[in-house]
C-alpha positions in Angstrom: 0.0 0.0 0.0 2.1 2.9 -1.3 -0.5 5.7 -1.1 -0.8 7.5 2.2 -3.7 6.6 4.4 -5.3 10.1 4.2 -5.4 9.8 0.4 -7.1 6.4 0.6 -9.7 7.7 3.1 -10.4 10.7 0.9 -10.7 8.6 -2.2 -13.1 6.2 -0.5 -15.2 9.0 0.9 -15.5 10.7 -2.5 -16.2 7.3 -4.2 -19.1 6.9 -1.8 -20.2 10.5 -2.4 -19.9 11.4 1.3 -19.0 14.6 3.1 -16.3 14.6 5.7 -19.1 14.8 8.3 -20.9 11.7 6.9 -17.6 9.8 6.7 -16.8 10.8 10.3 -20.1 9.2 11.4 -19.1 5.9 9.7 -15.7 6.0 11.2 -16.9 7.1 14.7 -14.7 10.2 14.9 -15.3 14.0 14.6 -15.4 15.6 11.2 -12.2 17.6 12.0 -10.4 14.3 12.6 -11.3 13.1 9.1 -10.0 16.4 7.8 -6.7 16.0 9.6 -6.2 12.5 8.3 -7.0 13.5 4.7 -4.7 16.4 4.7 -1.8 14.4 6.3 -1.6 16.6 9.4 -2.1 13.4 11.5 -2.3 9.7 11.1 -5.1 7.7 12.7 -4.3 6.2 16.1 -4.1 2.5 16.3 -7.5 2.3 18.0 -9.1 3.4 14.7 -7.2 1.1 12.3 -9.6 -1.8 12.5 -12.6 0.5 11.7 -10.7 2.2 8.9 -9.6 -1.1 7.4 -13.2 -2.4 7.3 -14.4 0.8 5.8 -11.7 0.8 3.1 -12.0 -2.9 2.5 -8.4 -3.6 3.2 -6.5 -5.6 5.8 -5.7 -4.2 9.3 -2.0 -4.7 8.5 -2.3 -2.5 5.3 -3.7 0.4 7.4 -1.1 -0.1 10.1 1.7 -0.3 7.6 0.5 2.8 5.7 0.5 4.8 8.9 3.9 3.5 10.0 5.4 4.3 6.6 4.0 7.9 6.8 5.6 8.4 10.2 8.9 6.9 9.0 9.0 9.3 6.1 8.4 12.2 8.5 5.1 13.2 6.9 3.6 13.9 10.3 
């Protein structure tokens, strides 16, 4: 999974035709949180990885690896 997690979240949200507010309800977070993930200002904490993986239709490991690689590259 080479794309950053925020890009994947944004792409899925847009594919579903959702606002950040609507996506936040699916992901059980505040709309501002979705915004910070999508813009790369923060990476989801591990407690949200399972929910995000299910929502994206990817494995938990893929979400975790994407977040770790972002942190390693100093994106956050």
